[in-house]
Biotite code that builds the C-alpha atoms (Angstrom):
import biotite.structure as struc

atoms = struc.array([
    struc.Atom([-0.112, 0.092, -0.113], chain_id="A", res_id=1, res_name="MET", atom_name="CA", element="C"),
    struc.Atom([1.414, 3.164, -0.949], chain_id="A", res_id=2, res_name="ASN", atom_name="CA", element="C"),
    struc.Atom([2.228, 5.561, 2.164], chain_id="A", res_id=3, res_name="PHE", atom_name="CA", element="C"),
    struc.Atom([0.025, 8.387, 1.049], chain_id="A", res_id=4, res_name="VAL", atom_name="CA", element="C"),
    struc.Atom([-3.008, 6.226, 0.832], chain_id="A", res_id=5, res_name="LYS", atom_name="CA", element="C"),
    struc.Atom([-2.085, 4.679, 4.206], chain_id="A", res_id=6, res_name="PHE", atom_name="CA", element="C"),
    struc.Atom([-2.264, 8.429, 5.780], chain_id="A", res_id=7, res_name="ILE", atom_name="CA", element="C"),
    struc.Atom([-5.557, 8.975, 3.798], chain_id="A", res_id=8, res_name="GLU", atom_name="CA", element="C"),
    struc.Atom([-7.045, 5.715, 5.468], chain_id="A", res_id=9, res_name="ASN", atom_name="CA", element="C"),
    struc.Atom([-5.733, 6.607, 8.844], chain_id="A", res_id=10, res_name="TYR", atom_name="CA", element="C"),
    struc.Atom([-7.311, 10.072, 8.394], chain_id="A", res_id=11, res_name="ASP", atom_name="CA", element="C"),
    struc.Atom([-10.609, 8.855, 7.796], chain_id="A", res_id=12, res_name="SER", atom_name="CA", element="C"),
    struc.Atom([-10.311, 6.052, 10.304], chain_id="A", res_id=13, res_name="THR", atom_name="CA", element="C"),
    struc.Atom([-9.215, 8.359, 13.500], chain_id="A", res_id=14, res_name="TYR", atom_name="CA", element="C"),
    struc.Atom([-9.004, 11.404, 12.120], chain_id="A", res_id=15, res_name="GLY", atom_name="CA", element="C"),
    struc.Atom([-5.928, 13.612, 11.912], chain_id="A", res_id=16, res_name="ILE", atom_name="CA", element="C"),
    struc.Atom([-6.252, 16.586, 14.025], chain_id="A", res_id=17, res_name="PRO", atom_name="CA", element="C"),
    struc.Atom([-6.005, 19.717, 11.954], chain_id="A", res_id=18, res_name="ARG", atom_name="CA", element="C"),
    struc.Atom([-5.506, 23.654, 12.999], chain_id="A", res_id=19, res_name="PRO", atom_name="CA", element="C"),
    struc.Atom([-8.833, 25.709, 13.457], chain_id="A", res_id=20, res_name="ALA", atom_name="CA", element="C"),
    struc.Atom([-7.322, 28.382, 10.749], chain_id="A", res_id=21, res_name="GLU", atom_name="CA", element="C"),
    struc.Atom([-6.701, 25.077, 8.040], chain_id="A", res_id=22, res_name="TYR", atom_name="CA", element="C"),
    struc.Atom([-9.502, 22.564, 8.397], chain_id="A", res_id=23, res_name="PRO", atom_name="CA", element="C"),
    struc.Atom([-9.367, 21.892, 4.636], chain_id="A", res_id=24, res_name="HIS", atom_name="CA", element="C"),
    struc.Atom([-5.726, 20.780, 4.313], chain_id="A", res_id=25, res_name="ILE", atom_name="CA", element="C"),
    struc.Atom([-5.235, 17.418, 2.875], chain_id="A", res_id=26, res_name="PRO", atom_name="CA", element="C"),
    struc.Atom([-4.314, 14.457, 5.314], chain_id="A", res_id=27, res_name="PRO", atom_name="CA", element="C"),
    struc.Atom([-0.659, 14.426, 3.756], chain_id="A", res_id=28, res_name="PHE", atom_name="CA", element="C"),
    struc.Atom([-0.214, 17.977, 4.860], chain_id="A", res_id=29, res_name="HIS", atom_name="CA", element="C"),
    struc.Atom([-1.931, 17.438, 8.476], chain_id="A", res_id=30, res_name="ALA", atom_name="CA", element="C"),
    struc.Atom([0.504, 14.370, 8.695], chain_id="A", res_id=31, res_name="PHE", atom_name="CA", element="C"),
    struc.Atom([3.437, 16.599, 8.002], chain_id="A", res_id=32, res_name="LEU", atom_name="CA", element="C"),
    struc.Atom([2.476, 19.392, 10.511], chain_id="A", res_id=33, res_name="ARG", atom_name="CA", element="C"),
    struc.Atom([2.215, 16.648, 13.015], chain_id="A", res_id=34, res_name="ILE", atom_name="CA", element="C"),
    struc.Atom([5.342, 14.978, 12.160], chain_id="A", res_id=35, res_name="ILE", atom_name="CA", element="C"),
    struc.Atom([6.792, 18.742, 12.315], chain_id="A", res_id=36, res_name="GLN", atom_name="CA", element="C"),
    struc.Atom([5.730, 19.275, 15.800], chain_id="A", res_id=37, res_name="HIS", atom_name="CA", element="C"),
    struc.Atom([6.934, 15.769, 16.717], chain_id="A", res_id=38, res_name="VAL", atom_name="CA", element="C"),
    struc.Atom([10.472, 16.494, 15.510], chain_id="A", res_id=39, res_name="VAL", atom_name="CA", element="C"),
    struc.Atom([10.372, 19.707, 17.127], chain_id="A", res_id=40, res_name="LEU", atom_name="CA", element="C"),
    struc.Atom([9.518, 18.337, 20.482], chain_id="A", res_id=41, res_name="MET", atom_name="CA", element="C"),
    struc.Atom([12.387, 15.583, 20.125], chain_id="A", res_id=42, res_name="ILE", atom_name="CA", element="C"),
    struc.Atom([14.697, 18.515, 19.666], chain_id="A", res_id=43, res_name="ALA", atom_name="CA", element="C"),
    struc.Atom([13.818, 20.571, 22.488], chain_id="A", res_id=44, res_name="VAL", atom_name="CA", element="C"),
    struc.Atom([13.847, 17.357, 24.867], chain_id="A", res_id=45, res_name="ILE", atom_name="CA", element="C"),
    struc.Atom([17.259, 16.676, 23.390], chain_id="A", res_id=46, res_name="GLY", atom_name="CA", element="C"),
    struc.Atom([18.813, 20.055, 23.781], chain_id="A", res_id=47, res_name="CYS", atom_name="CA", element="C"),
    struc.Atom([17.435, 19.619, 27.795], chain_id="A", res_id=48, res_name="GLY", atom_name="CA", element="C"),
    struc.Atom([19.158, 16.601, 28.178], chain_id="A", res_id=49, res_name="LEU", atom_name="CA", element="C"),
    struc.Atom([22.290, 17.974, 26.312], chain_id="A", res_id=50, res_name="ILE", atom_name="CA", element="C"),
    struc.Atom([22.860, 21.014, 28.386], chain_id="A", res_id=51, res_name="SER", atom_name="CA", element="C"),
    struc.Atom([21.613, 19.029, 31.847], chain_id="A", res_id=52, res_name="ALA", atom_name="CA", element="C"),
    struc.Atom([24.634, 16.808, 30.885], chain_id="A", res_id=53, res_name="TYR", atom_name="CA", element="C"),
    struc.Atom([26.846, 20.028, 30.299], chain_id="A", res_id=54, res_name="LEU", atom_name="CA", element="C"),
    struc.Atom([26.014, 21.277, 33.397], chain_id="A", res_id=55, res_name="LEU", atom_name="CA", element="C"),
    struc.Atom([26.826, 18.290, 35.203], chain_id="A", res_id=56, res_name="TRP", atom_name="CA", element="C"),
    struc.Atom([30.092, 17.678, 33.503], chain_id="A", res_id=57, res_name="LYS", atom_name="CA", element="C"),
    struc.Atom([30.902, 21.419, 34.399], chain_id="A", res_id=58, res_name="SER", atom_name="CA", element="C"),
    struc.Atom([30.525, 20.862, 38.286], chain_id="A", res_id=59, res_name="ALA", atom_name="CA", element="C"),
    struc.Atom([32.894, 17.841, 37.914], chain_id="A", res_id=60, res_name="GLY", atom_name="CA", element="C"),
    struc.Atom([35.507, 19.842, 36.176], chain_id="A", res_id=61, res_name="PHE", atom_name="CA", element="C"),
    struc.Atom([35.341, 22.683, 38.211], chain_id="A", res_id=62, res_name="LEU", atom_name="CA", element="C"),
    struc.Atom([35.989, 20.315, 41.265], chain_id="A", res_id=63, res_name="HIS", atom_name="CA", element="C"),
    struc.Atom([33.204, 21.810, 43.517], chain_id="A", res_id=64, res_name="VAL", atom_name="CA", element="C"),
    struc.Atom([32.014, 21.054, 46.867], chain_id="A", res_id=65, res_name="SER", atom_name="CA", element="C"),
    struc.Atom([29.200, 18.837, 47.366], chain_id="A", res_id=66, res_name="GLN", atom_name="CA", element="C"),
    struc.Atom([26.649, 21.760, 48.379], chain_id="A", res_id=67, res_name="GLN", atom_name="CA", element="C"),
    struc.Atom([27.591, 23.680, 44.828], chain_id="A", res_id=68, res_name="VAL", atom_name="CA", element="C"),
    struc.Atom([26.646, 20.200, 43.068], chain_id="A", res_id=69, res_name="LYS", atom_name="CA", element="C"),
    struc.Atom([23.424, 20.126, 44.902], chain_id="A", res_id=70, res_name="LEU", atom_name="CA", element="C"),
    struc.Atom([23.044, 23.575, 42.999], chain_id="A", res_id=71, res_name="TYR", atom_name="CA", element="C"),
    struc.Atom([24.113, 22.150, 39.651], chain_id="A", res_id=72, res_name="PHE", atom_name="CA", element="C"),
    struc.Atom([21.281, 19.328, 40.431], chain_id="A", res_id=73, res_name="VAL", atom_name="CA", element="C"),
    struc.Atom([18.922, 22.291, 41.044], chain_id="A", res_id=74, res_name="MET", atom_name="CA", element="C"),
    struc.Atom([19.789, 23.895, 38.011], chain_id="A", res_id=75, res_name="GLY", atom_name="CA", element="C"),
    struc.Atom([19.630, 20.575, 35.816], chain_id="A", res_id=76, res_name="ILE", atom_name="CA", element="C"),
    struc.Atom([16.274, 20.200, 36.956], chain_id="A", res_id=77, res_name="ILE", atom_name="CA", element="C"),
    struc.Atom([15.202, 23.725, 35.826], chain_id="A", res_id=78, res_name="LEU", atom_name="CA", element="C"),
    struc.Atom([16.550, 22.695, 32.582], chain_id="A", res_id=79, res_name="VAL", atom_name="CA", element="C"),
    struc.Atom([14.916, 19.693, 32.463], chain_id="A", res_id=80, res_name="MET", atom_name="CA", element="C"),
    struc.Atom([11.477, 21.507, 33.213], chain_id="A", res_id=81, res_name="ARG", atom_name="CA", element="C"),
])
């Protein structure tokens, strides 16, 4: 089965959400909008994970005390929010 046909069948069965200003867009374009948002969420989560990791590594490189590492952990939690 063609991929576009699969998306059209999925849209007719379950319904792909469309924005209120574009209720007439075809199923394939609605699917692309959903994928665009998914990729954006993955990118934001990935950047958060990378920044949390770099914060933790910088605490190790600076040889800080346990109390300062606690502040770094608070910063990591703030970054992950």
